[in-house]
C-alpha positions, 0 to 999 in steps of 0.5 A: 246113459249108453256106455261106449267101450273103447274100440267100438266102430264109429256110430255104434254103441251099447244100449242096455243089453243090445247094440245101437247105431247112430246116423242122420237121414232127414234128421238125426236118428238112432236104431236099437238092434237085436244084436248081442254085445259080442264081436260078431254082433258089433261087426253086424251093427257096423256093417248095417250102419255102413250100408245105411250111410251108403244108401243115404249118400247116394240118395236112394234111401226111402221109407220102404227101404228104411222099413225093410232095414229097421222093421221095428223102427218107431220112425218108419211110416212105410206100409205095404198097403196103398196110399189113400190117393192111389187106392181112391183113384183105382177104386173110382176107375173100377166102379161100374157107375154112370158118368155123373155119379163118378164125377160126384164121387171124384169131386167129393174125394178131391175136395174134402178128403184128398188134401188130408189123406192122399199121402197116408197108407189106408191102413193108417187112417183112423176114425179119430183122424176122420172125425177131426177132418169132418169137424174142422171142415166148413161144410156148405150144408149138412146134406153135403157133409152127409154125402161126403162121409157116405161116399168115403164109407163106400170106398173104405168098405171096398178096402175091407172087402179087398182085405187091405184093412180089417175094419172100416174107419168111417163106420163110427163117424156120425152122419148128419140127419138127412135133410129132406127137400120140401114137398110143396105140391100145387093144387089141382086148380093151380096146375090147370091154371099153369097148363092153360096159361102155357097153352095160351102164350106158347105158339107154334113149336113152342107149344111142346113146353106146354105139353111137357108140363101137362104131361108132368102134372098128370103122370108124375114122371121125373123131369129127366124121365120125361126129357128122355121119353121116346116115341117108340116107348109110348103106346097111345092105344094101350095108354101106357108109356115105358120109362126106361131111360133118363137124362143126366149130366146132359146125356141120355142114360139107359137106366132110370134113377132106381135102375128099374124100368116101369110102365106108366098108365096114361090118363086123358090129360097125359094123352092130350099132352102126347097129341099136342107133342105129336102135332108139334112134331108134324109141324117141325117136319113140314119146316126146313130140315136145316132149321129143325132136326127130327127128334125121336124124343116126345118133348124135344126143345125148339133149338137144334137138340134132340132132347131137353138136356137141362131143367133150365130149358123148361124152367124159364117158361114155368117160372114165367107162368107162375109170375103171370098167374101170381102163384107162389113160386115153387120148383118144377119138380113139384109137378111130380108131387102134385100128381102124387097128392092128386092120386092120394086125395082121390083114394087110389091104391097105394101100391099102384101110386108107388109103381107109377112114381117108381117108388117103394110103398115105404118111400111113398108113405114116408114122403106123402104121409101128410096127404095120406092122412088127410085123405083118411082123416074124415073117414076115420072121424066118420067112424067115430060119429057112427059110434057116437050115434049108436051110443046116443040110441042106447042112452035113449 
């Protein structure tokens, strides 16, 4: 029980060997001060309390001032480091990323982390706190959860580099196992049936979509890369196409998914698609300019746009072909997988295939292990058969 000798100023009392003051801000508080129980110490405590009361009365007391007045207080939550919301916005604005990536980061931060962390100083955010938020959030899928945690990790890693915090609190958060999209290629026969059907039913300038899918099946390029392919990047004599840009978020981005330019060698089927697309371009040139604006892109849509802005433009023709041919439904991205498995089953060099697809060899091995094995399995069995024949000869 604190003793209060007679004659102490209002709100000032002794606590052990120290002096304590009492006042009310937000709620009733008491702060023990490092003052001695002497007339000088008592006066200093009374003066400090008077200052505090004045700041509160005039409505200018805040967490920062409170922390300055009582640096050792257990009540103070002020930190010199920025709040999570402030730092997240500054960090996002400073990133040199394309619009689509910036948008994904913003949505993820706003949806999953801002409601819980926006007003907290980043140096007061702990791993336990983040683990609880992650555990309580009803994630749409493990992929969404993984992406949200990874994006948060990237932001906090930057805060570590900025020397605002000493360690990344996201580092100890366990990531869900990465879910892979199924690789479900078409057979060569199915691919040719789809291409043939599209050439049969699509006429006039609509044939550009048939050419688009022939090119997709026989180059393995990503849909966004095909949509962004320009005539000046195609060399029919040299039989190559330069892949250096992509369509993302309805816009042309001057980069590929991997940010590396590559040259795709064109086989006879890919060259045929180019010729068909060239014929469509000539047909469009003969028509009224009011109807069709000339496009610098190889596979432009039939409407008044220079390039295909989204997959739904081509997807409706692709799905209609699958239904008409009674081929099991798969997304059109499997055209790329079909080309990859064609090359693997033909026994082509793994490094060459990886370069054509814009993959690393490791990614190729991981993604298409099943087809790599199947192309080699019988040759391996053949080696065993040769061994068995030799064994029989020795026995005889």
